[in-house]
N, CA and C atoms as a LAMMPS dump frame, in Angstrom:
ITEM: TIMESTEP
0
ITEM: NUMBER OF ATOMS
228
ITEM: BOX BOUNDS ff ff ff
-5.0000000000000000e+02 5.0000000000000000e+02
-5.0000000000000000e+02 5.0000000000000000e+02
-5.0000000000000000e+02 5.0000000000000000e+02
ITEM: ATOMS id mol type element x y z
1 1 1 N -25.757 -217.956 118.458
2 1 2 C -24.459 -217.487 118.053
3 1 3 C -24.462 -215.971 118.063
4 2 1 N -23.46 -215.43 118.684
5 2 2 C -23.284 -213.985 118.712
6 2 3 C -21.836 -213.711 118.304
7 3 1 N -21.653 -213.212 117.099
8 3 2 C -20.295 -212.975 116.606
9 3 3 C -19.551 -211.916 117.403
10 4 1 N -20.268 -211.072 118.121
11 4 2 C -19.611 -210.086 118.97
12 4 3 C -18.885 -210.747 120.134
13 5 1 N -19.285 -211.986 120.448
14 5 2 C -18.689 -212.719 121.566
15 5 3 C -17.909 -213.941 121.088
16 6 1 N -17.496 -213.952 119.815
17 6 2 C -16.846 -215.111 119.227
18 6 3 C -15.661 -215.597 120.053
19 7 1 N -14.821 -214.693 120.514
20 7 2 C -13.622 -215.069 121.264
21 7 3 C -13.953 -215.666 122.63
22 8 1 N -15.154 -215.436 123.129
23 8 2 C -15.552 -215.996 124.426
24 8 3 C -15.954 -217.462 124.314
25 9 1 N -16.267 -217.908 123.106
26 9 2 C -16.623 -219.314 122.908
27 9 3 C -15.364 -220.172 122.967
28 10 1 N -15.523 -221.395 123.465
29 10 2 C -14.4 -222.332 123.43
30 10 3 C -14.174 -222.751 121.972
31 11 1 N -13.019 -223.34 121.706
32 11 2 C -12.734 -223.82 120.356
33 11 3 C -13.785 -224.847 119.942
34 12 1 N -14.169 -225.715 120.858
35 12 2 C -15.19 -226.72 120.552
36 12 3 C -16.521 -226.063 120.175
37 13 1 N -16.892 -225.023 120.908
38 13 2 C -18.129 -224.297 120.589
39 13 3 C -18.021 -223.621 119.231
40 14 1 N -16.869 -223.03 118.944
41 14 2 C -16.672 -222.384 117.646
42 14 3 C -16.796 -223.4 116.517
43 15 1 N -16.186 -224.566 116.684
44 15 2 C -16.255 -225.621 115.668
45 15 3 C -17.709 -226.048 115.474
46 16 1 N -18.433 -226.228 116.562
47 16 2 C -19.847 -226.622 116.468
48 16 3 C -20.682 -225.565 115.753
49 17 1 N -20.454 -224.31 116.071
50 17 2 C -21.194 -223.208 115.43
51 17 3 C -20.892 -223.18 113.941
52 18 1 N -19.626 -223.317 113.586
53 18 2 C -19.248 -223.312 112.175
54 18 3 C -19.857 -224.494 111.431
55 19 1 N -19.908 -225.655 112.075
56 19 2 C -20.509 -226.83 111.45
57 19 3 C -21.998 -226.59 111.189
58 20 1 N -22.679 -226.029 112.163
59 20 2 C -24.11 -225.745 111.996
60 20 3 C -24.331 -224.684 110.923
61 21 1 N -23.521 -223.646 110.938
62 21 2 C -23.627 -222.591 109.933
63 21 3 C -23.417 -223.154 108.536
64 22 1 N -22.378 -223.975 108.368
65 22 2 C -22.112 -224.576 107.066
66 22 3 C -23.277 -225.423 106.581
67 23 1 N -23.852 -226.209 107.481
68 23 2 C -24.996 -227.049 107.122
69 23 3 C -26.196 -226.209 106.711
70 24 1 N -26.473 -225.167 107.466
71 24 2 C -27.618 -224.299 107.158
72 24 3 C -27.446 -223.631 105.797
73 25 1 N -26.251 -223.155 105.523
74 25 2 C -25.98 -222.493 104.24
75 25 3 C -26.073 -223.497 103.091
76 26 1 N -25.44 -224.644 103.263
77 26 2 C -25.422 -225.648 102.196
78 26 3 C -26.832 -226.15 101.864
79 27 1 N -27.683 -226.245 102.882
80 27 2 C -29.055 -226.713 102.679
81 27 3 C -30.031 -225.573 102.377
82 28 1 N -29.452 -224.382 102.132
83 28 2 C -30.238 -223.196 101.726
84 28 3 C -31.285 -222.798 102.759
85 29 1 N -30.971 -222.992 104.035
86 29 2 C -31.87 -222.574 105.115
87 29 3 C -31.397 -221.281 105.76
88 30 1 N -30.444 -220.626 105.109
89 30 2 C -29.939 -219.36 105.61
90 30 3 C -29.716 -218.449 104.421
91 31 1 N -30.055 -217.198 104.541
92 31 2 C -30.755 -216.531 105.624
93 31 3 C -32.181 -217.076 105.787
94 32 1 N -32.703 -216.842 106.969
95 32 2 C -34.047 -217.307 107.294
96 32 3 C -35.091 -216.664 106.381
97 33 1 N -36.137 -217.408 106.014
98 33 2 C -37.171 -216.86 105.126
99 33 3 C -37.814 -215.572 105.651
100 34 1 N -38.063 -215.497 106.957
101 34 2 C -38.679 -214.28 107.498
102 34 3 C -37.745 -213.076 107.376
103 35 1 N -36.434 -213.315 107.417
104 35 2 C -35.48 -212.234 107.221
105 35 3 C -35.474 -211.8 105.753
106 36 1 N -35.527 -212.775 104.86
107 36 2 C -35.508 -212.47 103.431
108 36 3 C -36.75 -211.7 102.984
109 37 1 N -37.868 -211.909 103.654
110 37 2 C -39.068 -211.142 103.303
111 37 3 C -38.839 -209.643 103.51
112 38 1 N -38.091 -209.305 104.54
113 38 2 C -37.801 -207.893 104.82
114 38 3 C -36.565 -207.387 104.082
115 39 1 N -35.655 -208.31 103.764
116 39 2 C -34.385 -207.944 103.138
117 39 3 C -34.084 -208.887 101.971
118 40 1 N -34.833 -208.791 100.891
119 40 2 C -34.63 -209.725 99.773
120 40 3 C -33.232 -209.649 99.165
121 41 1 N -32.565 -208.538 99.329
122 41 2 C -31.208 -208.387 98.791
123 41 3 C -30.195 -209.253 99.55
124 42 1 N -30.604 -209.811 100.681
125 42 2 C -29.706 -210.654 101.482
126 42 3 C -29.66 -212.098 100.984
127 43 1 N -30.472 -212.423 99.981
128 43 2 C -30.48 -213.788 99.443
129 43 3 C -29.078 -214.133 98.937
130 44 1 N -28.607 -215.311 99.295
131 44 2 C -27.277 -215.747 98.875
132 44 3 C -27.338 -216.371 97.486
133 45 1 N -26.411 -215.982 96.652
134 45 2 C -26.283 -216.651 95.356
135 45 3 C -25.677 -218.031 95.605
136 46 1 N -25.735 -218.891 94.607
137 46 2 C -25.111 -220.209 94.738
138 46 3 C -23.615 -220.061 95.011
139 47 1 N -22.98 -219.121 94.345
140 47 2 C -21.54 -218.895 94.541
141 47 3 C -21.255 -218.412 95.967
142 48 1 N -22.106 -217.512 96.482
143 48 2 C -21.94 -217.034 97.857
144 48 3 C -22.09 -218.181 98.851
145 49 1 N -23.11 -219.003 98.657
146 49 2 C -23.349 -220.13 99.556
147 49 3 C -22.177 -221.109 99.511
148 50 1 N -21.67 -221.385 98.318
149 50 2 C -20.526 -222.29 98.185
150 50 3 C -19.291 -221.729 98.878
151 51 1 N -19.058 -220.435 98.714
152 51 2 C -17.905 -219.792 99.33
153 51 3 C -18.021 -219.812 100.856
154 52 1 N -19.197 -219.503 101.365
155 52 2 C -19.408 -219.503 102.809
156 52 3 C -19.26 -220.907 103.384
157 53 1 N -19.802 -221.899 102.685
158 53 2 C -19.651 -223.283 103.141
159 53 3 C -18.171 -223.683 103.153
160 54 1 N -17.455 -223.356 102.109
161 54 2 C -16.028 -223.696 102.039
162 54 3 C -15.253 -223.013 103.163
163 55 1 N -15.609 -221.772 103.477
164 55 2 C -14.933 -221.053 104.559
165 55 3 C -15.195 -221.74 105.901
166 56 1 N -16.443 -222.128 106.168
167 56 2 C -16.733 -222.784 107.448
168 56 3 C -15.939 -224.088 107.56
169 57 1 N -15.824 -224.805 106.456
170 57 2 C -15.081 -226.071 106.457
171 57 3 C -13.598 -225.827 106.749
172 58 1 N -12.997 -224.871 106.072
173 58 2 C -11.569 -224.605 106.279
174 58 3 C -11.31 -224.001 107.661
175 59 1 N -12.229 -223.2 108.157
176 59 2 C -12.064 -222.596 109.484
177 59 3 C -12.159 -223.666 110.575
178 60 1 N -13.052 -224.624 110.422
179 60 2 C -13.135 -225.724 111.383
180 60 3 C -11.83 -226.524 111.374
181 61 1 N -11.303 -226.776 110.196
182 61 2 C -10.035 -227.502 110.077
183 61 3 C -8.91 -226.721 110.763
184 62 1 N -8.874 -225.415 110.555
185 62 2 C -7.838 -224.586 111.185
186 62 3 C -7.956 -224.626 112.7
187 63 1 N -9.173 -224.526 113.216
188 63 2 C -9.366 -224.532 114.658
189 63 3 C -8.963 -225.863 115.291
190 64 1 N -9.142 -226.94 114.554
191 64 2 C -8.795 -228.266 115.076
192 64 3 C -7.316 -228.598 114.925
193 65 1 N -6.57 -227.767 114.202
194 65 2 C -5.165 -228.076 113.941
195 65 3 C -4.368 -228.057 115.245
196 66 1 N -3.319 -228.87 115.328
197 66 2 C -2.517 -228.939 116.548
198 66 3 C -1.765 -227.65 116.862
199 67 1 N -1.621 -226.772 115.883
200 67 2 C -0.856 -225.539 116.115
201 67 3 C -1.631 -224.494 116.894
202 68 1 N -2.895 -224.741 117.187
203 68 2 C -3.672 -223.774 117.947
204 68 3 C -4.71 -223.102 117.084
205 69 1 N -5.453 -222.2 117.689
206 69 2 C -6.581 -221.611 116.985
207 69 3 C -6.215 -220.447 116.078
208 70 1 N -5.127 -219.759 116.345
209 70 2 C -4.776 -218.611 115.524
210 70 3 C -3.34 -218.757 115.028
211 71 1 N -3.09 -218.337 113.789
212 71 2 C -1.707 -218.381 113.309
213 71 3 C -0.832 -217.431 114.1
214 72 1 N 0.434 -217.799 114.234
215 72 2 C 1.359 -216.942 114.968
216 72 3 C 1.729 -215.732 114.136
217 73 1 N 1.787 -214.587 114.788
218 73 2 C 2.142 -213.329 114.141
219 73 3 C 3.594 -213.022 114.498
220 74 1 N 4.439 -212.785 113.498
221 74 2 C 5.839 -212.461 113.797
222 74 3 C 5.945 -211.215 114.667
223 75 1 N 6.884 -211.237 115.607
224 75 2 C 7.062 -210.086 116.491
225 75 3 C 8.208 -209.195 116.073
226 76 1 N 8.943 -209.57 115.042
227 76 2 C 10.08 -208.76 114.578
228 76 3 C 9.632 -207.636 113.695
């Protein structure tokens, strides 16, 4: 996953990435242990992990919605 290229992924790929991210966060496998050894301040609190998991869930739902991947922005 490269967030710099997020828009280049198909909606299906984005949904899959979000599903994997949510699972990793919920199962406390993110951030990676080797990363945490160098950056202990990056450890997620339970509240952070819950919030991130909830966001991945709602974002997957939004992407799958029939209205398309992004909300419409008024042009007026």
